[in-house]
C-alpha positions as CSV (number, residue, x, y, z in Angstrom):
1,X,20.7,47.1,31.0
2,X,18.6,44.3,32.7
3,X,16.1,47.0,33.6
4,X,15.9,48.1,30.1
5,X,15.5,44.8,28.6
6,X,12.6,44.1,30.9
7,X,11.1,47.5,30.4
8,X,11.0,46.7,26.7
9,X,9.7,43.4,27.0
10,X,6.4,44.9,29.7
11,X,6.2,47.6,26.6
12,X,6.3,44.8,23.6
13,X,3.8,42.4,25.8
14,X,1.2,45.6,26.3
15,X,1.2,46.6,22.6
16,X,0.8,43.0,21.6
17,X,-1.8,42.4,24.1
18,X,-3.7,45.6,22.6
19,X,-3.5,44.3,19.0
20,X,-3.8,40.5,19.5
21,X,-7.5,40.2,18.5
22,X,-6.8,41.9,15.3
23,X,-3.7,39.7,14.8
24,X,-5.2,36.7,15.7
25,X,-8.1,37.1,12.8
26,X,-5.6,38.3,10.3
27,X,-3.9,35.6,10.5
28,X,-6.8,32.7,11.0
29,X,-6.1,31.4,7.7
30,X,-2.8,29.6,8.7
31,X,-5.0,27.4,11.1
32,X,-6.6,26.0,7.9
33,X,-3.5,25.6,6.1
34,X,-1.8,23.8,8.7
35,X,-4.9,21.3,9.2
36,X,-4.8,20.7,5.4
37,X,-1.1,20.0,5.4
38,X,-1.1,17.5,8.4
39,X,-4.5,15.7,6.7
40,X,-2.6,15.7,3.5
41,X,0.9,14.2,4.8
42,X,-1.2,11.5,6.8
43,X,-3.2,10.4,3.5
44,X,-0.8,10.3,1.1
45,X,1.2,7.7,3.2
46,X,-1.5,5.8,4.0
47,X,-3.0,5.6,0.4
48,X,0.5,4.5,-1.0
49,X,0.5,1.9,1.4
50,X,-3.2,0.9,0.8
51,X,-2.4,0.7,-3.1
52,X,0.7,-1.1,-2.8
53,X,-0.4,-3.7,-0.3
54,X,-4.3,-4.1,-1.2
55,X,-4.6,-3.3,-4.9
56,X,-1.1,-4.6,-6.3
57,X,-0.4,-7.4,-4.3
58,X,2.4,-8.4,-2.2
59,X,5.0,-9.2,-4.7
60,X,8.6,-7.5,-4.9
61,X,9.6,-5.2,-7.7
62,X,12.3,-8.2,-9.1
63,X,9.6,-11.0,-8.8
64,X,7.9,-12.2,-12.2
65,X,5.3,-14.7,-12.9
66,X,5.6,-16.3,-16.4
67,X,2.5,-17.9,-18.0
68,X,1.3,-19.5,-21.3
69,X,0.5,-17.1,-23.9
70,X,-3.0,-18.1,-24.9
71,X,-4.6,-17.7,-28.5
72,X,-7.1,-15.0,-26.5
73,X,-4.2,-13.2,-24.9
74,X,-5.0,-13.8,-21.2
75,X,-3.0,-16.1,-19.1
76,X,-5.1,-19.3,-17.7
77,X,-4.9,-22.3,-15.5
78,X,-6.2,-25.0,-17.5
79,X,-7.1,-28.8,-16.9
80,X,-6.2,-29.5,-20.4
81,X,-2.5,-30.5,-21.5
82,X,-2.6,-28.8,-24.9
83,X,0.7,-26.7,-26.1
84,X,-1.4,-23.5,-26.0
85,X,-1.9,-23.5,-22.3
86,X,1.3,-25.0,-20.8
87,X,5.0,-24.2,-20.8
88,X,6.9,-26.6,-22.7
89,X,9.5,-28.5,-20.7
90,X,12.3,-27.0,-23.0
91,X,11.2,-23.5,-22.1
92,X,11.2,-24.2,-18.4
93,X,14.8,-25.7,-18.9
94,X,15.8,-22.5,-20.7
95,X,14.5,-20.3,-17.9
96,X,16.1,-22.2,-15.3
97,X,19.3,-21.9,-17.1
98,X,19.1,-18.2,-17.2
99,X,21.9,-16.7,-14.7
100,X,19.9,-13.3,-14.3
101,X,17.5,-15.4,-12.3
102,X,18.0,-16.3,-8.5
103,X,15.3,-18.7,-8.1
104,X,12.8,-20.4,-10.3
105,X,9.6,-22.1,-8.9
106,X,7.1,-23.9,-11.3
107,X,3.4,-24.8,-10.6
108,X,2.5,-28.1,-12.4
109,X,-0.5,-30.3,-13.3
110,X,-0.9,-33.7,-12.9
111,X,-3.0,-34.8,-16.2
112,X,-4.5,-37.8,-14.4
113,X,-8.1,-37.9,-13.0
114,X,-8.1,-37.4,-9.5
115,X,-10.6,-37.7,-6.5
116,X,-10.5,-36.8,-2.8
117,X,-11.8,-39.4,0.0
118,X,-13.0,-37.3,2.7
119,X,-15.3,-37.5,5.9
120,X,-17.0,-34.2,5.6
121,X,-19.4,-33.4,8.7
122,X,-19.8,-37.4,9.0
123,X,-20.4,-37.9,5.4
124,X,-17.9,-39.9,3.4
125,X,-17.5,-37.3,-0.1
126,X,-15.3,-38.3,-3.2
127,X,-15.4,-34.9,-5.0
128,X,-13.2,-34.4,-8.3
129,X,-10.3,-32.3,-7.4
130,X,-7.6,-31.4,-9.9
131,X,-4.2,-32.2,-8.8
132,X,-1.2,-29.2,-8.7
133,X,2.4,-29.0,-7.8
134,X,4.7,-26.7,-6.5
135,X,8.1,-26.4,-5.2
136,X,8.6,-26.7,-1.7
137,X,11.2,-23.5,-1.6
138,X,8.3,-21.2,-3.1
139,X,6.5,-21.3,0.1
140,X,9.4,-20.2,2.3
141,X,8.1,-17.7,4.7
142,X,4.8,-17.7,3.3
143,X,3.1,-20.7,5.3
144,X,3.8,-22.2,8.7
145,X,6.0,-25.3,8.9
146,X,6.9,-24.8,4.9
147,X,9.8,-27.2,4.7
148,X,7.4,-30.1,5.7
149,X,5.8,-29.5,2.5
150,X,7.7,-32.4,0.5
151,X,7.0,-35.8,-0.6
152,X,6.4,-38.1,2.4
153,X,4.4,-41.4,3.5
154,X,1.1,-39.2,4.6
155,X,1.3,-36.7,1.4
156,X,0.7,-33.0,2.6
157,X,-1.9,-31.1,1.0
158,X,-2.2,-27.3,0.5
159,X,-5.8,-26.0,-0.1
160,X,-6.5,-22.9,-1.7
161,X,-8.0,-20.4,1.4
162,X,-11.6,-20.0,-0.9
163,X,-12.1,-23.6,-0.3
164,X,-12.2,-23.0,3.8
165,X,-14.9,-20.1,3.0
166,X,-17.0,-22.6,1.0
167,X,-16.8,-25.1,3.7
168,X,-17.8,-22.7,6.4
169,X,-20.7,-21.6,3.9
170,X,-21.6,-25.1,3.8
171,X,-21.2,-25.7,7.6
172,X,-23.1,-22.4,8.5
173,X,-26.4,-23.6,6.3
174,X,-26.6,-26.5,8.5
175,X,-26.0,-24.7,11.7
176,X,-22.6,-26.0,12.4
177,X,-19.8,-24.2,14.2
178,X,-17.0,-22.1,11.4
179,X,-13.9,-24.1,11.0
180,X,-10.3,-22.0,11.4
181,X,-7.3,-23.1,9.5
182,X,-5.6,-24.5,13.1
183,X,-8.7,-26.9,13.4
184,X,-8.5,-28.7,10.1
185,X,-4.5,-28.4,10.0
186,X,-3.7,-32.3,10.1
187,X,-7.1,-33.4,8.8
188,X,-6.8,-36.6,7.2
189,X,-7.9,-37.9,3.8
190,X,-7.0,-39.8,0.6
191,X,-6.3,-38.9,-2.8
192,X,-7.0,-41.3,-5.5
193,X,-5.6,-41.2,-8.8
194,X,-6.6,-43.0,-12.1
195,X,-4.1,-43.0,-14.6
196,X,-5.9,-44.9,-17.3
197,X,-8.3,-43.5,-19.7
198,X,-12.1,-43.7,-19.6
199,X,-12.1,-46.2,-22.4
200,X,-10.0,-48.7,-20.3
201,X,-11.5,-52.1,-19.6
202,X,-12.0,-52.2,-15.6
203,X,-9.7,-55.3,-15.2
204,X,-7.3,-52.8,-17.0
205,X,-8.0,-49.7,-15.2
206,X,-5.1,-48.5,-12.6
207,X,-5.9,-46.6,-9.4
208,X,-3.8,-45.4,-7.3
209,X,-4.7,-44.6,-3.4
210,X,-2.4,-42.1,-1.6
211,X,-2.7,-41.3,2.3
212,X,-2.7,-37.7,3.1
213,X,-3.3,-34.8,5.4
214,X,-4.2,-31.2,5.2
215,X,-1.0,-29.4,5.7
216,X,-2.1,-25.6,5.2
217,X,-4.1,-23.2,3.0
218,X,-2.6,-20.4,0.7
219,X,-3.7,-17.4,-1.4
220,X,-0.1,-17.0,-2.7
221,X,-1.0,-19.3,-5.8
222,X,-3.9,-19.0,-8.4
223,X,-5.4,-22.4,-8.7
224,X,-8.5,-24.8,-8.1
225,X,-8.3,-28.2,-6.4
226,X,-5.4,-29.2,-4.3
227,X,-1.7,-28.7,-4.2
228,X,1.1,-31.4,-3.5
229,X,4.9,-31.0,-3.6
230,X,6.1,-31.2,-7.2
231,X,8.8,-34.4,-5.9
232,X,5.6,-36.3,-5.5
233,X,4.6,-35.0,-9.2
234,X,7.9,-36.1,-10.7
235,X,8.2,-39.6,-8.6
236,X,4.4,-40.3,-9.5
237,X,4.7,-39.9,-13.1
238,X,8.2,-41.6,-13.3
239,X,7.0,-44.8,-11.6
240,X,3.0,-45.0,-13.2
241,X,3.5,-42.9,-16.6
242,X,3.5,-45.8,-18.7
243,X,0.1,-46.9,-17.5
244,X,-1.2,-44.5,-20.2
245,X,1.3,-43.7,-23.1
246,X,-1.2,-41.3,-24.7
247,X,-1.2,-38.9,-21.6
248,X,1.7,-36.6,-21.1
249,X,1.9,-37.5,-17.2
250,X,2.3,-33.6,-16.1
251,X,2.5,-30.1,-17.5
252,X,3.9,-27.0,-16.4
253,X,1.3,-24.4,-15.8
254,X,3.1,-21.4,-14.2
255,X,6.8,-20.1,-13.2
256,X,7.6,-18.0,-10.6
257,X,11.0,-16.5,-10.6
258,X,12.9,-13.7,-8.8
259,X,15.5,-11.5,-11.0
260,X,18.8,-10.8,-9.5
261,X,18.8,-7.1,-10.5
262,X,15.4,-5.2,-11.5
263,X,17.3,-2.9,-13.8
264,X,17.6,-5.9,-16.4
265,X,13.9,-6.7,-15.9
266,X,13.2,-5.5,-19.5
267,X,15.4,-7.2,-21.0
268,X,14.5,-10.6,-19.0
269,X,11.0,-9.8,-19.9
270,X,11.8,-9.2,-23.7
271,X,14.0,-12.4,-24.0
272,X,11.1,-14.8,-21.9
273,X,8.2,-13.3,-24.3
274,X,10.6,-14.4,-27.5
275,X,9.9,-18.1,-26.1
276,X,5.8,-17.4,-26.6
277,X,5.2,-17.0,-23.0
278,X,3.6,-14.1,-21.3
279,X,5.5,-12.4,-18.5
280,X,3.7,-10.5,-15.3
281,X,5.9,-8.0,-13.3
282,X,5.4,-5.4,-10.5
283,X,7.6,-3.1,-12.4
284,X,4.9,-2.1,-14.7
285,X,2.2,-2.1,-11.7
286,X,4.8,0.0,-9.7
287,X,5.1,2.7,-12.4
288,X,1.3,2.8,-13.1
289,X,0.9,3.1,-8.8
290,X,3.8,5.7,-9.1
291,X,2.1,7.6,-11.7
292,X,-1.3,7.5,-10.2
293,X,0.5,9.0,-6.7
294,X,1.9,11.5,-8.8
295,X,-1.2,12.9,-10.0
296,X,-3.0,12.6,-6.7
297,X,0.1,14.3,-5.2
298,X,0.0,17.0,-7.9
299,X,-3.9,17.9,-7.2
300,X,-3.1,18.0,-3.6
301,X,0.0,20.1,-4.2
302,X,-1.9,22.4,-6.4
303,X,-4.7,22.6,-3.8
304,X,-2.2,23.4,-0.9
305,X,-0.5,26.2,-3.3
306,X,-3.5,27.7,-4.0
307,X,-4.7,27.8,-0.3
308,X,-1.1,28.9,0.8
309,X,-1.2,31.9,-1.8
310,X,-4.5,33.0,-0.6
311,X,-3.5,32.7,3.0
312,X,-0.5,34.7,2.5
313,X,-2.6,37.3,0.7
314,X,-5.1,37.3,3.2
315,X,-2.5,37.8,5.8
316,X,-0.9,40.5,4.0
317,X,-3.8,42.4,3.5
318,X,-4.7,42.3,7.2
319,X,-1.3,43.6,8.3
320,X,-1.4,46.8,5.9
321,X,-4.8,47.3,7.4
322,X,-3.5,46.9,11.0
323,X,-0.4,49.6,9.8
324,X,-2.8,51.9,8.6
325,X,-4.8,51.8,11.8
326,X,-1.7,51.7,14.2
327,X,0.1,54.5,12.1
328,X,-0.2,57.3,14.7
329,X,1.5,54.5,17.5
330,X,4.5,53.9,14.9
331,X,5.2,57.4,14.2
332,X,5.4,58.3,17.9
333,X,7.8,55.7,18.3
334,X,9.8,56.6,15.2
335,X,9.7,60.3,17.4
336,X,10.8,59.1,20.5
337,X,13.8,57.1,18.8
338,X,12.6,54.0,18.4
339,X,15.0,52.6,15.4
340,X,13.2,51.1,12.3
341,X,14.8,47.7,12.9
342,X,13.2,47.5,16.4
343,X,9.7,48.5,14.8
344,X,10.2,45.5,11.9
345,X,11.6,43.1,14.3
346,X,8.8,43.9,16.9
347,X,6.1,43.3,14.6
348,X,7.6,40.3,12.9
349,X,8.1,38.5,16.4
350,X,4.4,39.6,16.8
351,X,3.5,37.8,13.7
352,X,5.8,34.9,14.2
353,X,4.0,34.3,17.7
354,X,0.6,34.0,16.0
355,X,2.3,31.8,13.6
356,X,3.3,29.5,16.5
357,X,-0.2,29.5,18.2
358,X,-2.1,28.6,15.0
359,X,0.7,25.7,13.9
360,X,0.1,24.1,17.3
361,X,-4.0,24.5,16.8
362,X,-3.6,23.7,13.1
363,X,-1.7,20.5,13.7
364,X,-4.2,19.3,16.3
365,X,-7.0,20.2,14.1
366,X,-5.3,18.0,11.3
367,X,-4.9,15.0,13.8
368,X,-8.4,15.2,14.5
369,X,-9.6,15.4,11.1
370,X,-7.3,12.5,10.0
371,X,-8.7,10.3,12.7
372,X,-12.3,11.2,11.9
373,X,-11.8,10.7,8.2
374,X,-10.0,7.2,9.0
375,X,-13.0,6.2,10.9
376,X,-15.7,7.4,8.4
377,X,-13.9,7.1,4.7
378,X,-14.8,3.5,4.0
379,X,-18.5,4.6,4.5
380,X,-18.5,7.3,2.2
381,X,-16.4,5.6,-0.4
382,X,-17.0,1.9,-0.1
383,X,-14.0,1.1,-2.5
384,X,-11.7,2.4,0.4
385,X,-12.4,-0.4,2.7
386,X,-9.6,-1.3,4.7
387,X,-7.8,2.3,4.3
388,X,-6.6,2.9,7.7
389,X,-5.2,6.5,7.9
390,X,-2.5,7.0,10.3
391,X,-2.5,10.4,11.9
392,X,1.1,12.3,11.6
393,X,3.3,12.1,14.7
394,X,4.7,14.5,17.0
395,X,7.6,15.2,14.8
396,X,5.1,17.0,12.4
397,X,4.0,19.5,15.2
398,X,7.4,21.3,15.2
399,X,7.3,21.2,11.6
400,X,3.8,22.7,11.5
401,X,4.7,25.4,14.2
402,X,8.0,26.6,12.3
403,X,6.4,26.9,8.7
404,X,3.3,28.6,10.4
405,X,6.1,31.4,12.0
406,X,7.7,31.3,8.3
407,X,4.6,31.8,6.8
408,X,3.0,34.6,9.1
409,X,6.7,36.6,9.6
410,X,7.0,36.5,5.5
411,X,3.8,37.9,5.2
412,X,4.1,40.7,7.7
413,X,7.4,41.7,6.7
414,X,6.5,44.3,4.0
415,X,3.7,45.9,6.4
416,X,6.4,46.2,8.8
417,X,8.8,48.1,6.6
418,X,5.6,50.6,5.9
419,X,5.0,50.5,9.7
420,X,8.9,51.6,10.2
421,X,8.9,54.3,7.4
422,X,5.9,56.0,8.7
423,X,5.8,59.7,8.8
424,X,4.8,61.7,12.0
425,X,3.1,64.6,10.5
426,X,1.2,62.6,7.7
427,X,0.1,60.1,10.7
428,X,-1.2,63.1,12.9
429,X,-2.8,64.4,10.1
430,X,-4.5,61.5,9.1
431,X,-5.8,61.0,12.6
432,X,-7.1,64.7,13.1
């Protein structure tokens, strides 16, 4: 029995060796198909992550941003305290009372003239700087030492990240070294707030100097000026709001809230919109992103299906030709007693081995193409600057091999059946 198996294996290997070159050529398309599949799967995940993180921001699906609805239909952060570009206190209270919201953080604007007194590169500067306020909890996990952003003796100040770039540009022009966030953390300064109007006599002017220090930088809030704890804004207006009764001490500019259940987002959006407010959420963004990805997926899937069909047809046609060329040998095997099943089985095994080989080669070809594309794609398409395409992992190797085996074996099945039914007399007549 063992000798019989060994003899058959030898015959199979000998037969395979004779026809290996032709079989390799017939199944060559599998290599391109597997390389495309690996490249596609790698690109899809990387593009999805790029779109999600770089183009659509980092808000989660259940977070919303509430802004005043201006006459032009656009949301703005304005220094003016008119009803058109601020959120009225009654609306803020109503939103805070909503049980469907788990957290509500408000961005406020101090409606008094404010200046900074800072030593900038050896010179005292006093630029105008609008003062905004934000609830401490908003920065939980977003900035270092976020819990220290609160009303205290030396007031912590958060600056927009763009201000660091402007400062470094200013330093570069003068040949000075570049600053980092860590270098500027704790930098001291003063905030000068004048609560009385411009027409006030100098003797009646009310100005207040607050000691402050730079706490950190942020890109999580859109504002220009400086950001202070809301605790300070509320306390300051409570104490000094009577200095100028014609001015409302502070205004609500934006609200950042989180919904308990994203499924009720449309209902909450409608309810808030009825307060003449604009609601921006990631649900719309996410839906559009998914639609864009569906289009991309559909396009690549269509291309993949076309390549798959052409590959199978090419392999099928090639194996038919192989059957015709080897018809005499197949007929002799039938005459000496080789069963149809064995002829079909050997033919499919042969195709499967070729498919496995091309599966391995196609996988590594796809990995190489992925790495090459990742390096050069930003040069070819500048808008994709920052897109990093991660090659498929080794777990994809097994899948690529199995898919290749299935495709190659399936395409060879019908020709294998033809081979098993070869008629010796027709084959001999054909050869003769």
